[in-house]
N, C-alpha and C positions, 0 to 999 in steps of 0.2 A: 513553415511551421517552426523550424527551429528559431530563425531569426526572429520573427516577429511576436511569437507565443513563448518562447523560453529564454533566450538571450535578454530580449528588453525587458522581461518581467524579473529578471535577476538569477537565473540558473547559469552559473559559471563552470560548474562541474564537467571538465573535458570529457570523462568516460562516460558520464550520463548524455551528454551531448552525442557523441559518437554512436551510443546505444540506440538513442532515439533515431538517429538519421539512418542507421543500419536496419532496423526492425521495419518490415512493410507493414504498416498499421491497416491499410486498406484491406489487406487478406485476412484480416480478423472480424470485419463487420460484414453485415449480410450484403449479398451482391447490389441489391437495390441503393444502398447507402454508400456504395464505395466513393461516389464522386465526392462525399461530405466527410469521408474518413480523416483528412488532415485539419478540419476546422476545429476550433478552439471550443467544441462542446462534447457533451456524452452523447451517446447513441444508443439506441436499442440494441439488444442482441439477442432478444427472446427471455421467454420466462419473467418478464417484469424487470429484468436486469440491463444495466448499460454498461458500455465502456467508458471508461473515465476520460475526461477531456486530457489532452497531451500535457497541460502544465502541471495537473494534479499528479498526473504519474512521474513526470520529471521531478517535482518538487518532492515528493514521497521517497523516491529513489535515491535522490541526492542526499536526503537527510539521513539514510542509512550509512553513508561513508563505507561503501562495500571495497572489500579488497578481493583481488584474485582467486585468493585460496579460501574465501569464506563459503560457508552452506548455509541458504537462505531457505526460510520457512514462510510461505505466502498463504494467507488465510483469505480465500475467496477469489477462484481462479478466473471465474466468469468464462470471456471467450480465450483466455491464453494470453493476452497482448503484454501485459505487465510482467506475467512470467519470463515471456520472450526477451524482453528488454534486461530483466535482472539476470537473466542467464548469459548474457553478453559480459557481465560484470563480476560474477560470482563462478566459483568451481561447481557447485551443483545448487539446483532451485527445486524444492519440493514446495507443491502447491496443492490445496485441497478445496474442493466444491463440493456442495452438499447435491446439487441438481445432477442428476446422472447424464440430462440431455446436454447440459453445458461441459462437464467434466469429459463427456465424450468427444464433442466437437473439439476442445482445448487440446485434449490427447492426440487426437488425430491430426490436427491444424499445426501443432508443434513439432511433431515427427515429420510431417510433409516439408515442412519448411528447414529442417536442419537444425533443431535444438535438442539433440541428444542429453544434454544435462538438466533438462526441466521434465521432472516427473510429477505427473498429475494424479491424485488420489482422489476417490469419492467418498465424503463422510462429512462428520460434524467438525468442523474448523476449529469451534471453541474448545475442542480436545487436543488438538495438534497432533503430532506424531511422535508420542513418546519412544517408540521402538527405534525411531532415526535419530533422537535427540543426542546431544545437544546442538542447538543451531547457532552460527555467530549471529545473524540478522533475522528476525521477524518483521513482517509487513503485514498489517491488518486492514483491510479494506472497509469492514463493516463496523459501524459504531455499536458498542455495547455499554451497559451501565456501569460496567466497572473493568479493570484490567483483567481477564481471564487468569485465574490462577494458574491451570495445567500450561498455558503457554510460558508465563514466568518460569516455571519449573524447567522449561526447556531451552532457556536461554542460557548460552554459554556465558560464562565469565569474561567479562569485557564485551559481551554482546550488544545488541542494539535493538530496540522494538519501535515501530513507528505506527502509531493507531489512534483512531478518534475515539474517545471516551466519554459517556455521559449520555442522558437521555436527549434525543434530540428535540428542538423546538420547532415544531411543523410550521410557524409562521414566519420565523427569519432563519431558519436553517442553521442554526447554532448549536454548536457542540465543543466541548474541549478536545482539543488534539494535542495528543503527547507523544512524548518518548520515554522510554525506560532504557535504563542502562545498568547492568550488573555488575556489581563492585564487592569485593570480599571485604572492603574497610567502611564502606557507608551504608546508610540507609535513610533515604531522604522521601520525603512523602509533599506532593505538591496539591494544594487545594484545587477541586474541580476536576483533578484527574482520575481520583478514586475516591470511595466514601472514606469518611475521617476515621471511621473505626477499623479500617483494613490496616494489618500489619506485613510488610514485605519484607523482611530481614535480608540484607546483603543486597537489596537492589535499589536503583538509582529513579527517582521519577522526577520528570522535569518536565514543567508545561510548555508548550509550544511559544517561540518567541523569546526564551529566555536562554542566557547563556550560563554553564557551569565549567569548572576546569576541563572535564573531558568531552563535553560535547554541546556543540552548537547546532541549535534547530532552527530551521529556515521557513517551515511552511506557516504562511500567515493565518489568521483565523478568517472566517467567512467575511467578504465584503462584497459591495456591488462591482468591484473590478473583475472579480473572479466569477462572477454569475454571467453566464451567457446571456446574451440580449434576449429578451422576451421569455426568459424562465422565470417559474416562480420560486417560493422558498422551499417547495417540495422536490424539486427537479432543478438544483442548481449545480450540478455536476461536481460537488465535492465529494470526498471519500466516504461520507455518512450515507450517501445515496445507493451505495452498493452493499446490500444486506445478505451476508453467507448464509 
C-alpha cells in the first residue's frame, strides 16, 4: 500500500507515510472485508458509509501539515481509521460522528488499539466543538455547499482546514476541494470554494492545486486515475463520498 498507492502517487511526507504504515487499517473494516483492507478502494463500514481509500486519507492528512503539538478537529469519524492516523501526528484529535453506531464503534476501536489522544464525540459535525476550540487543524470529510461558519470560528490563528466544498455533481463526482488558512493580515476568497457573497474576514481561502506564500495544497481534483476500477461517479472514493 505505502509504495504503490502512496509514494508512487506523490505522497512524500515521512510522518504521514509512517503513520499510514503503523495504523492497522484492517482493524477498522468489517471482518468479511479484511482481506481487501489495503486495496486502493473505499470499503463499506455500515450506515451507508465507507472508509476512504488509502490515497485520499494520506493526501488530505499531508495537506494539513500537522505538527506534534497540534490539536486537530475531524468532522466525520466514520470507523475511526483517519482519526487514528491523525493521532499519530498530532497531540490531540477530537472527531465528530453523527451516527451513534459508528461513533460507538470508533470510540471502542480506538481505545482497544491504544489511541488515547483520539476523542470521539457524537453530534452535528457542522457545529464543531466550540467548547474545545480553537483547533490548529480541521479536516472535514463531507462535502457542503459552503465552508461552515462555526468551523471557521474555531480555527486557530495560523490554523489549516482541509475540506471539499460545493454541491457535488452526481454524474462526474466533481466538487471544489479547498483549504482554509486563518491569517490576521489577509482576507482571500477563492472562486468555487464558497459563495461569492460570503465574507470571512481574517481567513485565507485557497483552491486546491494552488500555492500561496503560506500554504501549498497537494490534493488533486477528481480524475479517472483516482477512481477505483469499476466504480461510478457516485462511488468514487473521494472525500465527497463521506457524508457526516
